[in-house]
C-alpha positions in Angstrom: 0.8 8.5 -8.2 3.4 8.8 -10.9 4.6 6.0 -13.2 7.6 5.3 -11.0 5.3 4.9 -8.0 3.3 2.3 -9.9 6.5 0.5 -10.9 7.6 0.5 -7.3 4.2 -0.9 -6.3 4.5 -3.7 -8.8 8.0 -4.5 -7.6 7.0 -4.5 -4.0 3.7 -6.3 -4.3 4.5 -8.6 -7.2 4.0 -11.7 -5.1 0.5 -10.6 -4.0 -0.5 -9.8 -7.6 0.8 -13.1 -8.9 -1.0 -15.0 -6.1 -4.3 -13.3 -6.8 -3.9 -13.8 -10.6 -3.1 -17.5 -10.0 -6.2 -18.0 -7.8 -8.5 -16.3 -10.2 -7.0 -18.2 -13.2 -7.3 -21.5 -11.3 -11.0 -20.7 -10.5 -11.7 -19.9 -14.1 -9.9 -23.2 -15.2 -11.9 -25.2 -12.7 -15.2 -23.7 -13.7 -14.4 -24.2 -17.4 -13.2 -27.8 -17.3 -15.8 -29.0 -14.8 -18.7 -27.4 -16.6 -21.1 -29.5 -18.6 -20.7 -28.8 -22.3 -23.7 -27.0 -23.7 -24.8 -27.1 -27.4 -26.8 -24.4 -29.1 -29.0 -24.6 -32.2 -31.0 -21.8 -33.7 -33.8 -21.3 -36.2 -35.1 -18.1 -38.0 -38.5 -17.0 -38.9 -39.2 -14.4 -41.6 -42.2 -12.2 -40.9 -44.0 -10.9 -44.0 -47.4 -9.5 -44.9 -49.6 -10.1 -47.9 -51.1 -7.3 -49.9 -54.4 -7.2 -51.9 -53.2 -5.4 -55.1 -49.4 -5.6 -54.8 -49.0 -1.8 -55.0 -46.0 -0.1 -53.7 -48.0 1.7 -51.0 -49.5 -1.5 -49.7 -46.1 -3.2 -49.7 -44.6 -0.3 -47.7 -47.5 -0.5 -45.2 -47.0 -4.2 -44.9 -43.3 -3.9 -44.3 -43.9 -1.2 -41.7 -46.5 -3.4 -40.0 -44.1 -6.3 -39.9 -41.3 -4.3 -38.3 -43.7 -3.0 -35.7 -45.0 -6.4 -34.7 -41.8 -8.4 -35.0 -40.6 -7.4 -31.5 -43.9 -8.6 -29.9 -43.5 -11.9 -31.7 -40.0 -12.4 -30.3 -41.3 -11.7 -26.8 -43.9 -14.4 -27.2 -41.1 -17.0 -26.9 -40.7 -16.2 -23.3 -44.4 -17.0 -22.5 -45.5 -20.1 -20.6 -48.2 -20.7 -23.3 -45.6 -21.3 -26.0 -43.4 -23.3 -23.7 -46.3 -25.7 -22.9 -46.9 -26.1 -26.6 -43.3 -27.2 -27.2 -43.3 -29.5 -24.2 -46.4 -31.2 -25.6 -45.0 -31.4 -29.1 -41.7 -33.0 -28.0 -43.1 -34.8 -25.0 -40.4 -33.2 -22.7 -40.0 -34.1 -19.1 -39.5 -30.4 -18.2 -41.5 -27.7 -16.6 -42.4 -24.5 -18.6 -39.9 -22.5 -16.4 -37.1 -25.0 -17.0 -37.7 -24.9 -20.7 -37.8 -21.2 -20.9 -34.4 -21.0 -19.3 -33.0 -22.9 -22.3 -34.5 -20.7 -25.0 -34.0 -17.1 -26.1 -35.3 -15.1 -29.0 -34.0 -11.9 -30.6 -35.0 -9.7 -33.5 -32.2 -9.6 -36.1 -31.2 -5.9 -36.2 -32.8 -3.9 -39.2 -34.8 -6.9 -40.3 -38.1 -8.5 -39.8 -36.6 -11.9 -38.8 -36.8 -13.5 -35.4 -34.0 -15.8 -34.3 -34.7 -18.5 -31.8 -31.8 -20.2 -30.0 -32.1 -23.2 -27.7 -29.3 -24.6 -25.5 -29.0 -28.1 -24.0 -26.3 -30.6 -23.1 -27.7 -32.8 -25.8 -27.1 -31.4 -29.3 -30.1 -33.4 -30.7 -32.5 -32.0 -28.1 -31.1 -28.4 -28.6 -32.0 -28.8 -32.3 -35.4 -30.2 -31.6 -36.3 -27.5 -29.2 -35.2 -24.7 -31.5 -37.1 -26.2 -34.4 -40.3 -26.8 -32.4 -40.2 -23.3 -31.0 -40.0 -21.8 -34.5 -42.9 -24.0 -35.7 -45.1 -23.3 -32.6 -44.4 -19.6 -32.8 -45.3 -19.6 -36.6 -48.5 -21.4 -35.8 -49.3 -19.0 -33.0 -48.7 -15.9 -35.2 -51.0 -17.3 -37.9 -53.7 -18.1 -35.3 -53.5 -14.7 -33.5 -53.4 -12.7 -36.7 -56.2 -14.5 -38.6 -59.2 -12.3 -39.1 -62.2 -13.4 -41.0 -60.6 -16.6 -42.1 -57.6 -14.7 -43.6 -54.3 -13.7 -42.1 -52.3 -10.8 -43.5 -49.1 -11.9 -41.6 -47.0 -14.9 -42.5 -44.2 -16.3 -40.3 -42.0 -18.4 -42.6 -39.2 -20.7 -41.5 -36.2 -19.0 -43.3 -33.5 -21.1 -41.6 -34.3 -24.4 -40.0 -32.5 -25.5 -36.8 -29.3 -27.5 -37.5 -27.5 -30.1 -35.4 -24.6 -28.5 -33.6 -21.3 -30.3 -33.8 -19.3 -28.3 -31.2 -20.4 -27.1 -27.8 -21.1 -23.4 -27.5 -19.9 -23.4 -23.9 -17.6 -23.5 -22.1 -15.0 -21.7 -24.2 -11.6 -22.5 -22.6 -9.6 -19.9 -24.5 -12.0 -17.1 -23.8 -12.6 -18.1 -20.2 -8.9 -18.5 -19.3 -8.1 -15.2 -21.1 -10.8 -13.4 -19.1 -9.6 -15.1 -15.9 -6.0 -13.9 -16.6 -7.1 -10.3 -17.3 -9.5 -10.3 -14.3 -6.9 -11.8 -12.0 -4.3 -9.2 -13.0 -6.8 -6.4 -12.6 -8.0 -7.7 -9.2 -4.4 -8.3 -8.1 -3.2 -4.8 -9.0 -6.4 -3.4 -7.5 -5.8 -5.2 -4.2 -2.2 -4.3 -4.2 -3.0 -0.6 -4.8 -5.6 -0.7 -2.0 -3.2 -2.3 0.4 -0.6 0.2 -0.6 -3.0 3.1 0.1 -4.0 1.6 3.5 -0.4 0.7 4.4 1.2 3.6 6.1 4.4 1.9 7.1 7.8 3.2 5.8 9.5 1.1 3.1 11.1 3.8 0.9 14.3 5.6 2.1 13.4 8.6 0.0 10.0 8.8 1.8 11.7 8.5 5.2 14.2 11.3 4.5 11.4 13.5 3.2 9.4 13.0 6.4 12.3 13.8 8.7 14.7 15.8 6.5 17.4 13.6 8.0 19.7 11.6 5.7 19.5 7.8 5.4 22.8 6.6 6.8 22.4 3.0 5.8 20.2 -0.1 5.8 20.4 -3.4 7.6 19.1 -6.4 5.8 17.0 -9.0 7.5 19.2 -11.8 8.8 17.6 -14.9 10.2 20.8 -15.7 12.1 20.8 -12.3 13.9 18.9 -13.7 16.9 21.5 -16.4 17.5 24.4 -14.1 16.7 23.4 -10.5 17.4 26.9 -9.1 17.5 29.0 -8.3 14.5 32.1 -9.4 16.4 31.0 -13.0 16.0 30.6 -12.6 12.2 33.3 -12.7 9.4 34.4 -9.3 8.4 32.9 -9.8 5.0 29.4 -10.6 6.3 26.7 -8.3 4.9 25.6 -7.3 8.4 29.1 -6.3 9.5 29.6 -4.3 6.3 26.3 -2.6 6.8 27.4 -1.2 10.2 30.7 -0.1 8.6 28.7 1.9 6.1 26.6 3.4 8.9 29.8 4.2 10.9 31.4 5.9 7.9 28.3 8.0 7.0 27.9 9.0 10.7 31.5 10.2 10.9 31.1 12.3 7.8 27.8 14.0 8.6 29.6 17.2 9.6 33.3 17.1 9.0 34.0 20.4 10.9 31.9 19.3 13.9 31.9 15.6 14.5 29.2 14.3 16.7 30.6 12.8 19.9 27.5 11.8 21.8 24.8 10.1 19.7 21.5 8.7 21.1 20.2 5.7 19.2 16.4 5.3 19.5 13.3 4.4 17.5 9.6 5.3 17.5 8.4 2.1 19.3 10.0 -1.0 20.9 11.2 -4.0 18.8 12.4 -1.9 15.9 16.1 -2.7 16.4 17.5 0.2 18.3 19.5 -1.9 20.9 21.1 -4.1 18.3 21.9 -1.0 16.2 23.5 0.7 19.3 25.5 -2.4 20.1 26.9 -3.1 16.7 27.5 0.6 15.8 29.5 1.0 19.0 31.5 -2.2 18.3 32.1 -1.1 14.7 33.4 2.3 16.0 35.7 0.5 18.5 37.0 -1.8 15.7 37.9 1.3 13.8 40.2 2.4 16.6 37.8 5.0 18.1 37.8 5.3 21.9 34.1 4.4 22.2 31.7 4.2 25.2 28.4 2.5 25.0 25.9 3.8 27.6 22.9 1.7 28.4 20.4 4.6 28.6 17.3 2.5 28.7 16.7 2.6 32.5 13.4 0.9 32.2 14.1 -2.3 30.2 17.9 -2.5 29.8 19.0 -5.2 27.3 22.4 -4.0 25.9 24.6 -5.2 28.8 22.9 -8.7 28.8 23.6 -9.0 25.1 27.2 -8.2 25.7 27.4 -10.6 28.6 28.0 -7.9 31.2 26.5 -7.1 34.6 24.1 -4.2 34.7 23.7 -4.0 38.4 26.3 -1.2 38.5 26.0 1.6 36.0 24.3 4.9 35.2 21.9 5.0 38.1 24.5 4.0 40.7 26.9 6.7 39.4 24.2 9.3 39.4 23.3 8.6 43.1 27.0 8.7 44.0 27.3 5.0 45.1 30.3 4.4 42.7 32.5 6.6 40.5 32.3 6.6 36.7 35.7 4.8 36.5 34.4 2.0 38.8 31.2 1.6 36.8 32.7 1.4 33.3 33.2 -2.2 32.1 35.2 -3.5 29.1 33.6 -5.8 26.6 35.8 -8.9 26.4 37.8 -9.2 23.2 37.2 -5.6 22.0 38.2 -2.1 23.0 34.6 -1.1 23.6 33.9 0.5 27.0 30.4 0.0 28.4 28.4 1.8 31.1 25.5 -0.4 32.0 22.1 0.9 33.2 22.6 0.0 36.8 19.7 -0.7 39.2 16.3 0.0 37.7 15.0 3.2 39.4 11.4 4.2 40.1 12.0 7.6 38.5 14.1 7.2 35.3 12.9 10.4 33.7 13.8 12.5 36.7 17.3 11.0 36.8 17.9 11.6 33.1 17.1 15.3 33.3 19.0 15.8 36.6 22.0 18.1 36.9 24.0 15.0 37.9 23.3 13.5 34.4 24.4 16.7 32.7 27.7 16.6 34.6 28.2 12.9 34.0 27.8 13.3 30.2 30.2 16.4 30.3 32.8 14.2 32.0 32.3 11.4 29.6 32.7 13.8 26.6 36.1 14.7 27.8 37.3 11.1 28.2 35.9 9.4 25.0 36.0 10.1 21.3 32.6 8.7 20.6 29.7 8.0 22.9 26.7 5.8 21.8 23.6 5.9 24.1 21.1 3.1 23.7 17.9 4.9 24.6 14.3 3.8 25.1 11.8 4.3 22.2 10.7 7.9 21.7 6.9 7.7 21.7 6.0 5.6 24.8 8.2 7.6 27.2 10.1 10.9 27.3 13.5 9.3 28.3 15.0 9.2 24.8 14.1 12.9 24.1 15.7 13.9 27.5 18.8 12.0 26.6 18.9 13.5 23.1 18.7 17.0 24.6 22.1 16.3 26.3 23.6 14.7 23.2 24.7 16.0 19.8 21.7 14.4 18.2 19.8 11.2 17.7 20.0 8.4 15.3 16.5 7.0 14.4 16.1 3.4 13.7 13.2 2.7 11.3 11.9 -0.8 10.9 11.0 -1.7 7.3 7.3 -2.3 7.0 6.6 -1.7 10.7 7.3 1.9 11.6 4.5 4.1 10.2 4.9 7.5 8.6 3.0 9.1 11.5 5.2 7.4 14.1 8.3 8.6 12.3 7.0 12.1 12.0 5.9 12.2 15.7 9.4 10.9 16.7 11.1 13.8 14.9 8.6 16.2 16.5 9.4 14.8 19.9 13.1 15.5 19.4 12.4 19.0 18.1 10.3 19.7 21.2 13.5 19.5 23.3 15.7 21.2 20.6 17.4 17.8 19.8 18.5 17.0 16.3 17.7 14.0 14.2 21.2 13.2 12.8 20.2 10.4 10.5 18.1 7.3 9.9 18.9 3.6 9.8 16.4 1.3 8.0 16.3 -2.0 9.8 15.0 -5.5 8.8 15.1 -4.6 5.0 14.2 -7.7 2.9 17.4 -8.9 1.3 16.1 -8.8 -2.3 15.6 -5.0 -1.9 18.6 -4.0 0.0 21.3 -3.7 -2.7 19.0 -3.0 -5.7 16.9 -0.3 -4.1 19.0 1.3 -1.4 22.4 1.1 -2.9 24.2 -0.4 0.1 24.8 -3.8 -1.3 27.8 -3.3 -3.3 30.9 -5.3 -2.3 29.0 -7.8 -0.2 30.1 -11.4 -0.3 33.6 -10.7 -1.6 36.6 -12.0 0.3 39.6 -9.7 0.9 41.8 -9.3 -2.1 44.7 -11.0 -0.5 42.7 -14.1 0.3 41.4 -14.3 -3.3 45.0 -13.9 -4.6 46.2 -16.7 -2.4 43.4 -18.9 -3.5 44.2 -18.4 -7.1 47.9 -19.2 -6.5 46.9 -22.5 -4.9 44.7 -23.3 -7.8 
């Protein structure tokens, strides 16, 4: 991944990163401020040896002996024997194991000094334990090293245990700082993992690379679309209406010398927005003065005619079997210049009908009578109907649902079209989060502005 990929990841997953960081930070704060304060006190023993004549050779041997034995003395602090001695000395109501958990001993680097540290919620007790351990260890060393009534090793208390005034733990600044860093690392890590596991298409550049088809536009998620699916019910300045005008314009200028007249609108899978895209693209073309026909090409689950408030009992299938003529089957959408050819009665063999000679002749006749034909087709991957329709058309417009259509599904869709020598004319990304639409895809300019005449009139009234 390049730097821009990481920046795109942060922009796309910032909420997840922020949430994980907040949870970890809250956990760190909870543990910090609910923990019992602990106080630590320490004492130091200096290990030395005595020499008989005070010569330099004996002094060196003594120092060498001390440095070799000092580690063993520090390890003695972790023994049950020494813990029992301290318990008896201080009359503690603790077991040897509980006491050993409160105490640690280390050799000060490059010295012959043993530092003993004791930790306890009571500062006075922490001091007493550290002091007693130092005294008991000193006595044990003297006892164990005494030979013939004389000991060559002396463990002197070089630094007595002091009464701690501030708790050694918890440390709020350190803990919260570590929580923040850990939360950010964990959040970014989870975001990266989710990004690697997420194979859905969210980037227009990625979609065009997979298909080599241009991105004709994006349609932002609109919560009101379910209640008002048609752009004819929206103000002309509404973002959704403007989005379809952008798609309409880009579609018309794909190939200036050879304008596509018959366009199949499809998607990889159901529920990706192909029918709403077909409807509104056809309406937008009709609004632009184009003599447009919308064909309900989904003979399995027709939805377009119902969305337009039209009857689908008479349509494609009834024309193909010769029950009615094309002219008799075509309906007009009320209030617009859009012509609609509904699906007709649902047949038992839709694929056979769509690849029949009758269908080829029907589309040839329709080409001669309309400037633009939009076919609302079934999804490409579950059935072959869309590919069959695309083979009769000038190409297909693929609807990609943001965060739903996977890269493999999109690639397979293009392969399905290529297998019947059909062309993917372009892509439409649907259900794009509003916050990304204008900034990332470049289709948001001009949205929300009233016509200039209306603005001028408003200023005059003011």
